[in-house]
N, C-alpha and C positions, 0 to 999 in steps of 0.2 A: 754612674755619670755616663754621659754620651761622649764618645770620642770626637775630638775636634778634627775636622777634615785636614788631610795633608795637602800641601800646595800641589796643584795639578798643572801639567803642561803637556803639550803635544810632543810625541817622541822626537820628531825632527828638531824641535826647538832646543832639546837637550842633547842632540847629537846621537840619537838612538835610531838605528835603521829598522823601521817597522817591518820590512820584508823578512829580515832575519828573525824577528819575534814570531812572525807568522810561520816561518819554517820550523821554529821550535814547537809551536802548537801542533803543526802537522806531524812532526816526529813523535811527540809525546802521545798523541792520540793514536798513532799507528803502532806504537811499541807494544809488543806482547807483555802481559803481566804488569802493565803500568796504567793505573787509573788516576788521572789528575783530579784534584778537588778544587784547588785555587792557585792563583799566581798573582803576585804583585811585584812590580819593578820600579825602583826609585833610581833616578839619575840626577846628580847635582842638586840633591835635596828636593826634587820634585817627583811626584807620582806620574809616571808616563804610561803605565799599562797596568790594568787590574781586571781580573775576571774570575768567576766562580762557575764551575761546571754543575748545572742543575742535575740533581735536586739540592746540591750544596749551595749555601747562600752566604752573603757577605758578613752578616752580623752573628751568625750562629757560631758558638764556640766549637773548637775541634781539639781532640786529644793530641797533645804534642809529643807524647812519649819522651824520649831522652833529650829533646830540645828543651825540656824543663830544666835540665842541668845548667844551661847557660843563665837562666834566671836565678837559680840557686847561687851560682858563683857570683853573680852581680850583687846579690844580697850580702854575700860574704865580703866583697870588696867595699861596699858601703859601710858595713859594720866595722871593718878594719879602720876605715877613715874616721869613724866616730870613736875609736879607741876601745871598742867593745871586744875585739879579738885581735890576736897577733898571729900572722901566718907562721912565725917561727916557734910558737908555743907547741908543746906536745899536745896531741889529741887528748890524752888521758888527763891532762891538767884541767880540762873542762868538765870532766866527769869524776871528781874525786871519790865519789861513792864506790867506784869500780876499782880503786887502787889495789885493794887486797885481792881481787879476783884475777887481775891481769899480771901474770908473772913472766911471760915471754919477753926477753929484752928488746926484740925488734918491735913488738907491739907497743912497748912502753916508750920507745924512741921515736915512734911515728909522729910527724908534725902535721900541723894543719895544712901547710903547703903540699904535703905528700898526698893527702886525701883529695885536695883540690886538683892535683895534676895526675891522678890515677897512677901514682908512683909509690904505692904503699909497701912495695917489696913482695907482694903476692904475685904469683905467676899466672893466675887465672881468676876468673869470676868466683867470688866467695859467697854469693847470696844464699845458696842452699845450705852450705856449711854453717854460715852465721845463724840462719834460722833454726838449724838443728841444735845449735848450742843454746839459743834463747829466742824463742818465737815472740816473746812479749817485749824484749828490748834488743833491737837489732844492733845498736851500738855495742852493747856488751857482747852479743854473739859474734860480731865482727872482730872485736879486739881479742876474743878468745881463739881466733883462727891465726896461728903463728905464720908470719910471712916467711916464704922460702928464701928470700934474699934481703939485703939491707934496704930499708926505705930510701927511695930516691934513686935506685939503680936500675929498675926495670919497670916497664909499662904493662899494666893489665887492666882492661876495661872491666870495672868492678863496681856494681851498683851500691854495695854498702859503703864504699868510699864517699860517694856523693851523698848518700843518706846521712852519713856521719857529719859531713860538712853542713848540711841543712840542719841537723840536730844541734850543732854548735851554735849556729845563728839563732835558732829558736830559743836555746837556753840563755844566751847572753842578752837577747833582746826581750825575753819574756813574752814574745808574740809568735804567731804563726808567720811563715814566710810571706803569705799574702798580706797580712795585716802590717807587717814591717815594710814591705815594698810599696804598699798603696800610697802613702803620702810622700815617699821619697823617690819613687820611680814611676809607678803606674799612673797616678793622677797627673803629675807634671808632663808625662808623655801624652796624655789624653787617651789612655787605654781604658776601655769600658770594662764591663763585668768579666771577671775571671773566676775560676774555681780550681781547687787543688785537692787531690785525693789525700786522705789521712789513713794511717794504719791504726792498729788497735791501741797504741799508746797515745793516740790523739795528735801525733806529729803529722804535718804535711811531709810527704815522703821524699821530696827533693830531687831524687834521681829520675822521676817520671811523674805522671798524674796531673800535670797542669793542663787545664782546658782554657783556651783563649782563641779569639778570632785571628785570622791571618794578619789583620792590621796591627795587632800587638807584636807579632813577630817582625813585621817590617819596621815598626818604630824602634824596637830594640836594636835591630841591625843598623838603622840610621844613627841612633845614639852612639853606637860603637864606632861607626864610620867617622863621626864628628868628634872623636876622642872624649866622649862622655859629656859633651855640651849639647843642650837642646834649646833652640830658640834663644840663644844668648845666656842661658842659665846652666851652670855646671852641676850635673846630677851625679856624676861619678868622679871619684877623686882623681886629681891629676896624676898621670902615670899608670893608672889602673888598666886602661885599655891596652896599652903597649905590653904590660906585664902579663895580663890575662890571655893575650892572643899570641904570644911568642911561644915557640916550642920549649917546654920545660923538660920533656922526656921524649926520646926517640921512640918511634913505633915500628920502624922497618925491620927490627930484629926481635919484636915481641913474640912470645910463645903462642899467642892466640892465632889459630889457623885461619880465622875468618878475615883477618886484616889483609886488605888488598886495595888496589886503586887509590882512592883518596884517603884511605886509612893509613897510608905509609909516610905521611909528611910531618908527623909529630903532633904533640898534644900540649895544649896550654892549660889554663884553669877552666875546665869544662867547655872548652872550645877546641875543635879540630883545626889544624892547619890543612890547607887544600892546595891542589894544583894552582889555583888562583885564590889568593886571599885566605880567608878562614871561614869557619861555619859553625853554627849551632846545628845539631844533627839529631833527629828523632827517627825511630823505626818507621819503615814503610814510606819514607819520603817527606818527612816534616823537616824543612830546611830553612835556615836563615843564612844566606850566603852574603858575606861582606867582602866587597871587592875594592880595596883601596886604590889599586892601580887603575881601575876604571871609574872610580868615584861613584860606585853603584851598589845597590842592595837588591837581592832577589829573595823573595819569600814564597815558599810553596807549602801546600798540604796535599797529601796524596795517599793512595793505597798501592804502593809499589812493591811487588814481590822482590824486585832487585832495585834497591834505591840507588846503587852505584850507576845504573843505567840512566836514571834521571839526572844525576850529576854530569855524566858524560854528555848528555844532550845539551845541558846548559853550557858546558864548556865549548861544545861544537858550534852552537847556534847563537847563544846570548852574548858570550864574551866578545866575539867579533862584531856584535851589533853596536857596541859602544865606541863612538868615534868623536871627532871634533864637533863642537856645537857652534852655530846651528847647521843643520843640513838644509839645503834649499831645494825647492821643487819636489817636495815629498808629501804634499797635501793629500794626494790620492792614496798613497800608501798608508798614511796615518789614518785616513777615514776607513780604509779597508780593515785595518787592525781593530779600530774601535767597533766596527760592525761585528767582526768575528768575536771579540771579547764579550759583546753584549748578548750573544746567542749561544754561548758554550753550553753543552748538555752531554751527559753521559748517555750512551745508547741504552734504552730500556730493554728488558728481557722480552722475548717474543711470547705470544700467547693470546688466546681469545678471552674476552672478559667474562664469558659464561661457558659452561659445558655445551659442546655441540649436540650432545644427546645425554639422556639419563640424568637430567637435572635433579629429579627427585631422589636418586641414589646418592648424589653428592651432598645434598642439604642435610647437615647434622652428622655427616660421616666422620668417624674418628680413625686416626692413623697412628700406629705405634712404630717404633724404630725397626727397620729391617734388621734381621738377625738378632733382635732383642735389645741392642744397645745403639746409642748414637755416639760414635767416637769423636765427632767434631765438637759436640756439646753434650757431655755425658749426662747432665741433669735434665735434658729435654726428653720428656717421656711420652708426650702425645701432641698431635696436631689435629685440630678439629676444623672442618669447613662448614661455615654457616651462611645462611642467606636471609636478608631482610629487604625492606623496600628500597634501600640504597644500594643493594648489590651484595657481593660476596666478601666474606672476611675469613682470614686464617686466625685461629686462636691457638697459640703455642703455650703449652703447660710445662713448667719447669719448677720443681720443688714446691708445688702447690700454688705457684704464682702464674697468672695468665698474662700473656702479651698479645694484644690484638693488632692485626695488620690487615686493614681493609684493602682489597684488590681494586685498582683503578680500572676505569673503562678503557683508558689508553694512557700511554706514557708512564710517568711516575705519579703515584699518589702519596701525599705526605700527611702523616698524622703526628701530632706532638706527644702522643703517648701518655705517660712515660713508658719506655724511652722514646725519643723522637726517631721515627722510622720513615723511610721512603720505600714504597713497594712498587714493583713492576712485574709483568709476566701474566700468566694465565694458562689456559688449557691448550695443549698441543694435539690432543685427541680425546675421545670420550672417556678414556680411562686414566689420563695423566695430566696432572696440574704441576707446573713449575713456576716458582716465584723467587725473585731476588729481593732480599730485605737489606737495605742500606741503613746502618745505624748512624744517623747523621751527625752526631757529635764525636764520631770516632772514624778511624780509617778502615772500618770493617763492614763486609757485606756477606750475608749468609744466603746460599742458594738452597731452597727446599724443593724437593720433588715428592709428590704424593701419588701413589699407585692405587687406583680404586679396586682393581681385581685382587691385589694382594692385601689391601688395607694396611699398607706400610708406608713409611716415609724415609727418605735419606736427606742428609744435610751436609753441606760442604762450605767451609769458609774460603773466601777469596784471599783474604789476609787474616790470619788467626790472631785473636786477642791474646796478648802476651801474659796476662795474669789469670787466665781461666775464669774470668768473671761471669756470673749469670747474666742472661740477656737483659734483665731489668736494670742491671748496673752499668750498661753500656751508654752512659750519659754523664754529663757534668754533674758532680755532687751538688745537691740543693743547698747545703748550708752556707756555701761561699759563692753561690752562683752570681749574685748581684753585688758582690763586695765592692 
């Protein structure tokens, strides 16, 4: 289904200072290692600013990484209200077939609320250990990893905890997370097509892997800001938002060394507490910022090497932008912001659209990894450059699969693949071709450089895919794409 438009208003009408939003855009675009893909700002229930940095576009889904967790927790809250699960039940009670395998008393005592709050008693991430125990059943593998402390006493950001929460929802409902949420959440919110990665067991993985447009993130944030009520209809049980977004476990003394900045304010049920309000949070800057004190929601997608920097800039520029409504005499500022948002674009890579010399040597040239391997993408074994009447194309070969990336004559050239890719760049000299490949349904961009004298290539990710997926998999999975 197509998403119903959100109510739109001029920023000043809702008390939003457009000059501060413009300052945020300036800061984001100038920040090193921060590549913005989209921004949506809602105030007092109205969309006051939205923009996508070309080649990213409004309706294309984007991998949300761990922001997926907030959707999984929402499914658990709805299932609890329907009497299908109880947060005080033990995890093991939902998997009775594992009862004989799980002997550790702490694993046996772990409750649903503990996995929801990342308070399982483990002191660190258990993904690798769980998979070592059982690659086919992550729940079993997870429960076979004994917690170092009593459940409920320590925070550890732990993917199998959320995986297990999602597995419980899928077991008690008999449906995938997507299928369960579609009539209860996604359709009522007006969210269009989504997709969710599955593992070898057939489960949607819960802790990551959700592909959705920025609009879906903004709508989820607005639903939580309104205490689970959407356009007069209660979609989330009364009391769920307050319970899910309060700190159930402290994070400031957690053993994880990476916790800093906005990771220090506590954790709810798959929502982080923040310096301002709370947030759903995905790797590389996929954010759903809910700001009750400002009656606002900010949704972003990005490829940020340091996602905390994106938060810092939001706190510095956007939070002060929210004031009493309406602001008067701001028509020019609002118009300037609208113009800026309409022409957002990521800078394309430099390069000429054709070799300045030796065209015949480039046509059909094949390049192998420098030093024999490609550390950034180990399965990538060759890059071939070809020419036809439409221009030049890079052909990447990985595990016998070919990914074609036509080079544009200028700017970004977009091909829907699969996978969907935007390409920019070209020749810097007769012997060197450099191209950027942005995988448009993900936060990932690959820079390829081919050397004609050496007949070798190098590759470097701007942000590295977290699951080591092959290039052809850097896209929304097809089976759920138009669910």
